[in-house]
KOLVEXTOR-126413 format. One record per atom (N, C-alpha, C): x, y, z. Coordinates in steps of 0.02 Angstrom, whole numbers, plus 50000, padded with zeros to 5 digits. Example, Ala and Ser with C-alpha at 12.3 -4.5 7.8 and 13.67 -1.06 7.14 Angstrom:
! KOLVEXTOR-126413
506604971650390
506154977550390
506604983550390
506424988850354
506844994750357
506455000250394
END
This chain:
! KOLVEXTOR-126413
479904896350456
480504892350453
481064896050415
480884899250360
481384902950321
481674908750362
481214912250399
481444917850439
481924915550493
481774909650523
482204907050576
482884904950549
482904902750487
483534900450458
483964906150433
483664912050424
484034917550394
484634919750434
484594920650501
485174922650539
485754917750532
485584911150532
486114906250524
486454906850456
486054908050405
486334908950338
486774915150334
486544920650365
486944926750365
487594925750404
487544922050460
488144920850500
488644916650461
488384911550426
488834907350386
489164911450330
488774915850299
489044920150247
489564924950274
489434927550335
489914932150366
490574928550381
490524922250405
491134918450418
491524917150354
491154915650301
491484914350236
491854920550212
491504926350216
491814932550195
492434934050237
492374932750303
492954933950346
493534929550328
493394923150312
493924918550293
494264920650229
493874922850180
494154925150116
494614931150128
494424935450174
494844941250188
495494939450223
495454934650269
496044932950309
496494927750276
496224923350235
496594917550210
497244919250174
497254924250130
497884925550094
498484927050139
498364930250196
498914932150240
499304926050266
498984921350301
499374915550323
499614911150266
499224910950211
499424906750154
500064909550122
500064916050107
500644919150076
501254918850123
501124920050187
501674919950236
501984913050240
501574907950243
501824901050248
502214899150185
501944900950127
502294899550064
502964903150061
502974909350084
503604913150082
504124909950128
503914907850188
504384904650233
504654898150204
504224894450171
504414887850145
504824888450080
504544892050032
504864892449967
505494896849967
505524901550014
506084906150014
506704903750050
506664898150084
507234895850124
507874894850082
507834892350020
508454891549981
508724898149953
508334903449957
508544909849928
509124912849968
509494917349938
509974921349977
509594925150032
509904926350089
509544929550145
509204936050125
509524940250085
509214946650067
508584945550025
508584940549981
507994939149940
507454935749983
507664931750030
507204928650078
506834934050117
507194939250138
506894944750174
506344948050133
506504949850070
506014953150028
505414948650012
505534942250006
504994937549994
504494937450051
504764937050113
504324937050172
503974943850178
504344949250168
504054955950175
503474956950127
503574955150064
503034956050015
502444951450028
502574945450054
502024940950071
501584943950125
501894946650178
501514949750231
501154955950205
501504959850166
501224966150139
500594964750098
500644960250050
500074959050006
499504955450043
499674951350093
499144948350133
498754953550172
499104958450200
498774963850237
498394968550190
498674969850132
498334974150083
497664971050064
497674964650050
497044961250031
496544961550088
496774960250149
496334960250207
495994967050216
496384972450211
496094979050221
495604980850165
495774978850104
495324980250047
494684976150054
494744969950071
494164965450075
493654967850126
493884970550181
493434972650235
493004978650216
493244982850171
492874989050156
492624989250083
492754984050045
492614984249973
491884985649958
491424983150000
490704984049988
490414989950027
490834993150067
490584998750108
490715005550076
491175005750028
491375012049996
491245011449921
490895016249893
490765016249821
491405018049784
491625013649740
492255014849705
492265010849640
492755012249598
492825008749534
493325003049541
493294998149495
493804992849496
494504995549488
494575000949449
495235003849439
495515006649505
495075009449546
495295012149611
495515006349656
495155000849654
495364994949694
496034992449671
496144991949606
496784989549580
497344994349601
497205000749599
497705005649619
497885004849693
497375003749734
497505002849806
497934996649818
497774991249784
498114984949796
498824984949768
498934988449713
499564987749677
499994994049674
499704999849688
500075005949676
500045010849734
499925008349793
499905012649852
500135008749913
500665010849948
500925007050005
500535007650069
500065012450073
499685013450135
499165008050146
498855008150205
498375002950224
497685005750240
497565012150227
496915015150240
496475014350178
496175008450172
495795006950112
495175011450106
494835012750161
494225016650159
494365023650132
494905026750154
495065033550130
495265033450057
495685028650038
495935028449969
495375026949919
494905022749938
494365020849892
493805025949890
493775030449939
493225035149942
493275040249886
492715043649875
492695048749821
492875055749846
492995056449911
493175063049938
493855065149912
493935071449895
494545073849864
494955077949914
495595076649920
496015080549965
496235087049932
496495091649971
496775097749940
497395095949899
497525099849847
498115098649806
498745099949847
499245095649842
499865096749880
500235102949856
500595105949903
500975112049888
501675110249863
501975115149831
502645114049804
503135112149858
503065115249918
503535113749973
503495106349993
502905103349989
502845096350006
503215091949956
503145093549892
503525089949841
504275090749851
504485096849865
505205098149873
505495094349933
505125094149989
505365090850049
505395083250038
504895080450005
504895073249992
505475071449945
505585075649895
506145074449849
506815075149885
506855079949931
507475080849970
507635074750012
507125071850044
507225065850085
507435059950042
507145059349983
507345054049937
508075054949917
508265061049903
508955062549883
509445061149940
509255063150001
509695061750059
509795054250069
509255050450061
509315043250067
509755040250013
509685042749952
510095040349897
510835041749909
510985047649934
511685049349949
511965044950004
511565043650056
511805039350110
511935032250085
511485029650044
511535022750022
512085021749969
512105026149919
512565025049864
513205029249866
513245034049910
513845038149914
514205037549981
513825037550036
514155037550101
514345030550125
513915025650113
514035019050141
514685015950116
514835016650052
515425013350025
516075016950045
516015022950073
516595026650097
516805024550167
516375020850202
516545018250268
517035012550260
517575012350298
518055006750292
517715000050302
517924995050263
517624988450268
517764985050335
518214987950373
518344985350440
517804987250489
517344991650468
516774993750508
516134991650473
516014985350465
515434983150425
514764984950455
514714984950522
514074986650552
513884993950539
514374998350544
514235005450530
514045006250456
514395002750413
514245003050342
513525000650328
513334995250361
512654992650351
512124997250380
512245000150438
511745004550469
511655010950428
512195013550400
512125019450357
511715017750296
511845011850267
511465009750209
510725008750225
510585005850283
509885004850304
509535011450315
509875016250346
509585022850355
509425025950288
509875025350241
509755027950174
509155024550141
509105018050148
508545014450118
507885016450148
507875017350214
507255019550247
507055026550224
507545030950216
507395037650191
507125037350119
507425033250078
507195032650009
506485030050005
506335024750043
505685021550037
505165025050080
505215024350145
504675026550190
504575034050192
505125037750189
505065045050196
505055048650130
505365045850079
505435049250016
504945046949963
505075041149933
504675038949876
503955037549895
503835034749955
503145033549976
502755040149982
503105045350006
502765051850010
502655054849941
503125053849896
503035056249828
502435052849795
502355046349808
501775042749782
501135045549812
501135046949877
500545049849909
500375056649878
500875060749867
500745067349838
500485066649766
500735061649730
500485060449663
499745058549663
499555054149709
498845052149714
498415058049736
498675062149782
498285068049803
498185072849745
498685073549703
498615077749644
498055075249598
497965068549597
497435065549556
496765065349592
496735068149652
496105068449689
495955062549732
496465058749752
496375052749793
496625054049863
496245051749913
496435052549983
496995047449999
497605049649991
498185045350006
498645049250053
498615047650117
499005051350166
499685048050175
500225051850176
500895048950186
500905044750250
501245039050247
501255034650305
501725037250360
502185041550342
502615044750391
502415052050398
502295054150460
502075060950473
502575064750516
503165065850488
503695069650523
503805066950594
504015060650601
504085057650668
504565061250715
505075064550687
505555068050730
505245074150764
504655076150742
504305081750774
503875079450833
503875072950847
503475070250902
503705073250968
503225074951010
503385077751076
503305072551131
503165066451111
503115061051161
503185054451124
503325049151162
503375042451133
502695040151106
502165041851141
501495039951118
501335043251051
501515049551044
501385053050982
501795049950925
502415048050940
502845045150890
502525038850860
502335034150903
502065027750879
501325028150860
500955032750890
500245032950878
500015037550822
500415042650806
500185047650758
500675049350702
501295046950708
501795049350660
502185043850625
502325038250657
502745033150627
502325027650595
502445026450531
502125021050494
501385020350509
500995025250487
500285025350502
499905019550470
500195016650417
499875010850388
499835005150437
500395003550469
500394998150518
500015000150580
500065006450599
499705008650659
498955007650651
498685009250593
497975008350582
497775001050584
498184996750554
498054989650555
498034986950626
498554988350664
498594985650732
498034988450776
497854994750766
497314997750806
496644994350789
496524993150725
495884990450704
495814983050721
496354979250712
496294971950719
496524969250786
496884973150826
497124970750890
496854975050947
497004981550946
496834985751002
496074986351012
495714988150959
494994989150966
494624982950990
494754976950961
494384971150985
494554969051056
495164970751080
495404967951143
495394972751202
495394979351189
495484983951245
494914983651295
494304982151271
493744981651318
493734975051355
494124970151332
494144963551362
494714962951413
495314965051392
495894964151436
496164970851461
495864976351441
496094982851463
496554986051412
496564992651413
496954996451362
497694995051368
497954994351428
498674993351436
498904986851405
498564981351421
498764974951394
498644974651318
498104977751296
497974977851224
498524981651187
498754987151217
499294990951186
499944986851185
500094983351239
500694979151240
500654973651188
500054970951177
499974965851125
500094968751056
499904974951046
500054978250982
500804978550971
501174980551022
501904980851015
502204973951008
501924968951042
502164962151034
502054959750963
501474961150935
501324959250866
501814962650818
501944968950829
502424972450787
503114969150792
503304967250852
503954963950860
503984957350822
503444953450825
503434947050790
503454947950714
503114953150689
503134954650617
503854956250597
504184960550635
504874962350618
505334956450629
505184952250676
505584946150687
505574941950623
504984941450592
504904937350532
505314940150474
505334946750469
505664949950412
506404951050424
506604951350487
507304952950504
507694946850528
507454943650582
507834938250612
507784931750573
507204930250545
507114923950509
507584923550449
507584928550403
508054927950347
508784928350369
508924931950424
509614932350449
509824925950485
509334921950504
509454915750542
509874917150605
509664922450639
510004924350701
509704930650730
509904932250790
509644938150824
508924937450846
508694931150853
508004930050872
507844933150940
507274936550943
507044939551004
507224946851012
507734949150977
507944956050985
507434961050957
507164960150896
506644964750873
506024964750918
505834958950943
505264958650988
505414962351052
506024961551078
506214965151139
506204972651127
506414974751068
506414981851052
505704984651056
505224981251026
504544983951025
504204983251093
504364978151131
504084977751198
504364983451241
504984985151230
505274990951266
504904997351248
504704998051185
504315003951166
503645004151203
503324998351208
502694998051244
502774999851317
503304997151348
503444998851418
503605006251425
503935009051376
504085016151377
503455020451375
502965018351335
502335021851332
501975021451399
501995015551430
501685014851496
502025019451547
502685019751545
503045024151591
502865031451579
502825033251515
502645040151498
501965042051527
501495037451528
500815038851551
500725037751626
501255035551659
501215034151731
501285040551772
501225039751838
501315045451882
502025048351875
502525043851871
503215046151862
503295049951797
502955047551745
502985050951680
502705057951684
502175058751724
501885065451732
502345069951772
502675067051822
503135070951864
503715073651823
503975069451778
504555071351738
504355074251670
503705075551662
503455078951601
503635075151537
503535068651538
503705064551480
503155064651427
502605067951440
502045067851393
502055073851345
502585077751346
502625083451301
503225087751316
503325092851275
503885097351286
504545094151269
505085097451290
505755094851275
505875088151310
505625087451372
505725081151409
505405075351371
504795076451346
504455071351308
504815069551244
505065074751210
505435073551148
506075069651162
506445071651213
507085068451230
506965061151249
506445059851288
506275052951308
506115048851246
505715051651201
505555048251138
506185046551098
506625051451091
507235050451051
507675045051081
507765045051147
508195040151179
507895033151174
507255032451188
506945025851189
506905022751120
506795026851069
506745024051001
507425022950968
507905027450981
508535027150944
509075022950977
509155023651043
509715020251076
509685012651069
509115009351079
509105002051071
508954999850999
509045004250950
508885002450881
509314996650856
509894995550887
510314989850866
509994983150884
509494983250929
509104977150940
508664975550880
508414980850849
507974979950791
508374977750730
508874981850711
509314980050656
509954977150687
509894971150711
510434968050749
511004965750702
511594964250731
512174962550689
512054956850641
511684951650661
511574946050615
511204948450552
510724952950561
510354955450503
510794959950460
511164964350492
511594968950454
512114965150414
512444960250445
512994956750412
512754951650360
512194948250374
511984942850330
511464944750279
511104950350293
510564952350248
510694959150216
510794964250258
510854971050233
511464972050188
512054969950212
512654971050173
512654967150107
512444960750107
512394957350042
511904960649994
511344963250020
510874966749977
511194973049949
511564976649991
511894982749967
512404981149913
512714975349917
513174973349864
512804971849799
512224968749805
511824967049746
511614973349709
511424978549746
511214984749714
511794989549703
512404986949715
513024990749702
513074997249743
512844996749804
512935002449850
513615002149884
513894996049888
514564995149917
514964990549872
END
């Protein structure tokens, strides 16, 4: 009787563990949406972004916490002092090679370029061109965070012997749209979507539909952080990411092979056009005017 009951007990325990891993994400997200509504739009944006971020951080840590031998201090560092989402690598005891001086210099250069764009270039744009002013500031902020300081943090952890890979891997060097989204841009989110969406679904609905669902999910996440606090522009971030998914499908199609979209200059040019030209759908005017510019004023960039 005990042996027969054991699988049911294990299954119940597995469901409980799964719930503990997933619960903070919807809970934090719901609280952020509810409690943040009276906030200024820029603060509402950061509230939602941090809620999603910490919910995902907890989920990734929870799933591997018992599979990788590590110390409590390493867990705390992963949860609080590392923006990436590869918990297994960060918690592991394997040591990466020490970063080279050139890596430090390039990361510092990108941080400096972002700082100049945000605090020096943006305020020089005439106030009659607010969208351009906001887009320059956003570009500077992305360079400071995703390309600069996040990479500096990664290099710091690598120096201490921790497997912390930069989440941006020189995306402008991509030779195709697939390479851009799959291997170079925001690897933290890429790993999450691959593990939790693509892998479970590709054998059920096929790789193409699973991939499109990944882009749809990415669009909805950005919708929450961009359109919701802006209270406008709904659907544009989702349309942007669905366009990226369709672009990947075109790249892998017969026409894509004919026009050499899977590599070389043609692949790079296709990647650049598809990602950059419709970027105003992602950072749409409602977000720039109601969220980005007020935030830039708060930090005295304009």
